[in-house]
C-alpha positions in Angstrom: 303.0 20.2 198.0 300.9 17.7 196.5 300.3 18.4 192.9 297.1 17.5 191.0 297.0 15.5 187.8 294.9 16.7 185.0 292.8 13.5 184.6 291.3 13.6 188.0 290.4 16.9 187.6 288.9 17.0 184.3 286.9 14.0 184.9 285.7 15.6 187.9 284.1 18.6 186.2 282.2 16.2 183.7 278.8 15.9 183.6 277.5 12.0 184.3 276.3 11.9 180.8 279.7 12.7 179.4 281.3 10.4 181.7 278.7 7.7 180.4 280.1 8.7 176.8 283.7 8.5 177.6 282.9 4.8 178.6 281.2 4.2 175.9 283.3 5.6 173.4 286.2 3.6 174.9 284.5 0.3 174.6 282.6 1.0 171.3 285.9 1.6 169.8 286.8 -2.1 169.9 283.4 -3.3 169.2 282.4 -5.3 165.9 279.1 -3.6 165.6 278.1 -1.6 162.8 276.8 2.0 162.4 273.9 3.0 164.1 271.9 5.3 162.3 269.7 6.0 165.3 272.5 7.5 167.2 273.7 9.3 164.3 276.7 7.7 163.8 276.5 7.4 160.3 276.9 11.2 159.8 280.0 12.5 158.9 282.0 15.8 159.6 284.7 17.1 157.6 288.1 17.4 159.2 290.9 19.8 157.5 294.0 17.9 157.4 298.0 17.8 156.1 296.4 16.1 153.0 293.2 18.1 152.6 289.7 17.9 153.7 288.5 14.7 155.1 285.2 12.9 155.6 284.9 11.3 158.6 282.3 10.1 160.8 280.9 11.8 163.5 281.3 8.9 166.0 284.1 6.6 164.7 283.8 3.4 166.5 287.2 1.3 165.0 290.1 3.7 165.2 293.5 2.7 164.3 296.6 4.7 165.2 300.1 4.5 163.5 302.0 6.4 165.8 302.7 7.2 169.2 301.4 10.7 169.6 298.2 9.0 168.0 297.8 6.4 170.5 298.2 8.9 173.4 295.7 11.3 172.3 293.4 8.5 171.5 293.9 6.7 175.2 293.6 10.3 176.6 290.3 11.4 175.1 289.0 7.8 176.2 289.0 6.0 172.9 290.5 2.8 172.7 291.7 2.1 169.1 291.2 -1.5 167.5 295.0 -1.6 166.1 298.0 0.4 166.6 301.7 0.4 165.5 304.2 -0.6 168.0 307.2 1.9 168.7 311.0 0.4 168.3 311.1 -0.7 171.9 311.0 -4.2 173.7 307.7 -3.2 175.5 305.8 -3.1 172.1 303.6 -0.2 173.3 305.5 2.4 175.3 305.4 1.3 179.0 304.0 4.6 180.3 300.8 3.9 179.3 298.7 2.1 181.5 298.5 -2.0 180.7 294.7 -2.1 181.1 294.2 0.4 178.3 296.6 -0.9 175.9 295.4 -4.4 176.5 293.2 -6.0 173.5 294.8 -3.5 171.1 296.2 -5.5 167.9 299.3 -4.7 167.0 299.8 -3.8 163.4 303.3 -3.7 162.9 306.0 -1.2 163.6 305.5 2.2 163.3 307.5 3.1 159.8 306.4 0.0 158.3 302.8 -0.7 159.3 301.1 -3.8 157.8 298.5 -2.4 155.6 296.6 -6.0 155.1 296.5 -6.0 159.3 295.0 -2.6 159.5 292.4 -3.3 156.7 291.6 -6.8 158.2 290.3 -4.5 161.2 287.7 -2.9 159.3 288.6 0.7 160.9 286.5 3.7 160.0 289.3 6.1 160.9 293.2 6.3 160.8 295.1 8.3 162.3 298.8 9.4 161.6 301.0 12.1 160.3 302.2 13.2 156.8 306.1 12.9 158.1 305.5 9.3 159.3 303.1 7.8 156.4 302.6 10.3 153.6 303.9 8.0 151.2 301.2 5.5 152.2 298.4 8.2 152.2 296.6 6.9 148.9 296.9 3.0 150.2 295.6 3.9 153.8 292.6 6.0 152.4 291.2 3.2 150.4 291.3 1.2 153.9 289.4 4.0 155.5 289.2 8.4 155.9 293.0 8.8 157.3 293.6 11.9 159.2 297.3 13.1 159.0 298.7 16.0 160.9 301.7 17.6 158.8 304.5 16.7 161.5 304.8 15.2 165.2 306.8 16.4 168.1 306.8 20.3 168.6 303.2 20.7 167.3 301.6 18.3 169.5 299.1 20.4 170.9 297.5 21.6 167.7 297.7 18.1 166.8 296.1 16.9 169.8 293.2 19.2 168.7 292.8 17.7 164.7 292.8 14.2 166.6 290.1 15.2 168.8 287.8 16.8 166.1 288.5 13.4 163.8 287.2 11.7 167.2 284.7 13.8 167.9 285.9 14.3 171.1 286.5 18.4 171.1 284.7 18.9 174.5 287.1 16.2 176.5 289.8 17.9 174.6 289.1 21.4 176.0 289.1 19.7 179.6 292.2 18.0 179.0 293.8 21.3 177.7 292.5 23.0 180.5 293.6 20.9 183.2 297.2 20.3 181.8 297.5 24.3 182.0 296.4 23.9 185.8 298.7 21.2 186.4 301.7 23.4 184.8 300.6 26.4 186.8 300.8 24.3 190.2 304.4 23.0 189.3 305.6 26.3 188.2 304.3 27.5 191.8 305.9 24.3 193.5 309.2 25.2 192.3 309.3 28.7 193.5 307.2 31.0 191.2 308.1 32.3 187.6 311.2 34.3 188.5 312.9 31.4 190.3 311.9 28.9 187.3 313.1 30.8 184.5 316.4 31.3 186.4 317.1 27.8 186.4 318.7 26.5 182.9 317.4 23.2 182.1 319.1 20.8 179.4 317.7 17.6 177.9 320.1 15.1 176.5 319.5 12.1 174.5 321.8 9.1 173.8 320.8 7.5 170.8 322.0 4.2 169.3 323.4 4.7 165.9 324.0 8.5 166.2 325.6 11.4 167.8 324.4 12.5 171.4 321.4 15.2 171.3 321.1 18.2 173.0 317.9 19.1 172.7 317.0 22.6 171.4 313.6 24.6 171.6 311.5 22.9 169.2 310.5 19.4 170.0 308.2 17.8 172.5 310.1 18.0 175.8 310.9 21.4 175.1 307.5 22.5 174.9 306.8 21.1 178.5 309.7 22.9 180.0 308.9 26.2 178.0 305.3 25.7 179.6 306.8 25.6 182.9 308.7 28.5 182.6 312.2 27.1 182.9 315.3 28.6 181.3 317.1 27.1 178.7 321.1 27.2 178.3 322.4 29.9 175.0 323.7 26.3 173.5 320.2 25.3 172.7 320.0 28.4 170.3 322.5 26.6 168.2 320.0 23.3 167.3 319.5 22.6 163.8 315.8 23.5 163.2 315.5 24.2 166.7 315.2 20.5 167.1 318.8 19.1 168.6 322.5 20.2 168.6 324.2 16.9 168.3 327.7 16.3 169.8 330.4 13.3 170.5 331.4 12.4 173.9 334.3 14.5 173.6 332.2 17.6 173.8 329.5 16.4 176.3 330.4 19.2 178.7 328.8 21.5 176.2 325.5 20.1 177.7 326.0 21.5 181.0 323.6 23.5 182.8 321.8 23.8 186.2 320.0 20.7 185.7 320.5 17.9 183.0 317.6 15.5 182.2 318.9 12.5 180.0 317.6 9.5 178.2 318.6 6.8 176.1 317.3 5.2 172.9 318.9 1.7 172.3 321.5 -0.1 173.9 323.4 2.0 176.8 326.7 1.0 175.2 326.2 1.4 171.6 324.3 4.6 172.0 327.7 6.1 173.9 325.9 6.6 177.3 328.3 4.4 179.2 331.1 6.0 177.6 330.2 9.2 178.2 328.7 9.2 181.6 331.9 7.3 183.0 334.3 10.3 181.2 335.8 13.0 183.1 334.2 15.2 180.7 330.6 14.3 182.3 332.0 14.1 185.8 333.3 17.6 186.0 330.3 19.2 184.7 328.4 21.5 187.5 325.1 19.6 187.3 326.9 16.4 188.0 328.9 17.8 190.8 326.0 19.3 192.2 323.7 16.2 192.2 321.3 17.9 189.2 321.6 15.1 186.5 318.7 12.5 186.5 318.2 9.7 184.2 314.5 9.8 183.0 312.6 7.1 181.0 313.2 7.7 177.0 309.8 6.1 176.2 308.0 9.0 178.4 309.8 12.1 177.9 310.9 11.7 174.0 308.3 9.1 172.5 305.2 9.7 173.9 304.2 13.1 172.5 300.9 13.7 174.1 298.9 15.2 177.5 299.3 11.6 179.3 302.8 11.4 178.8 303.1 15.2 179.2 301.0 14.7 183.0 303.4 12.3 184.1 306.2 14.4 182.9 305.4 17.3 184.7 305.2 15.3 187.8 308.4 14.0 187.5 309.9 17.6 186.8 308.5 18.8 190.3 310.2 15.3 192.1 313.2 16.2 190.5 313.6 19.8 190.9 312.5 20.1 194.6 315.0 17.6 195.5 
């Protein structure tokens, strides 16, 4: 069964006028031109944020994003930022994002330590980020441009996307994206045998992290929401996750991660993250998922770090492919 992606379906439903607006929005975000009072781009709207109400342009033209979720949101909505921070990866911007879409975006520093001077130099009219990442820099950022912060990142990604869309003036496009994602989810669930069969399949997500314990992901994080949307079951161990985020174990307890299906990713060096040690151990090799050929290595940048609809769409495709093997 060939599954559809939300992008083609969403764009097919858009009128020619809206498609033109999307194209102009993507190009205009990198343009140096000033506001156009005739088009109403001087008008403002009030956006409710984690830091209170913020007035932003109805049609922001120069957007800077300071985290991976905000970059995914902007690009998904057809807005090419003039600047973005980079994740702590060798590729800079996350590798699942199309090269042509990130080409020309100015790198304004590492995600947790953005270069405020570089941001100011881009003369943005909107900055998107979250309080958990940059709340301590809100006063400085607000002096540069209206700054829209969500409270957190990860688990509330869908709600955050709506805030990003409102700030960007892209609510109509956001609805089409969300509807298209829901359709893609329904397609995957059906392709995997329907709701009952899917719910009976217990899935774990394991992340090897350099400088930290191994994480067995719980039910309150980005990837967990996608698994839940599809309707996949989760093992009891996930209920032990701290704040619902993750239950951390040493290599000597990796067998606690066993499930019908195990996905795993690695952040950092495989040896320093204990991936090499753990996946070569007897405990790992004796897990039912391993013996049944139901363990799949996935891209950490896509499955864990992306946090948006473009990433989610690709993850759904990989879920379908893996679980039908």
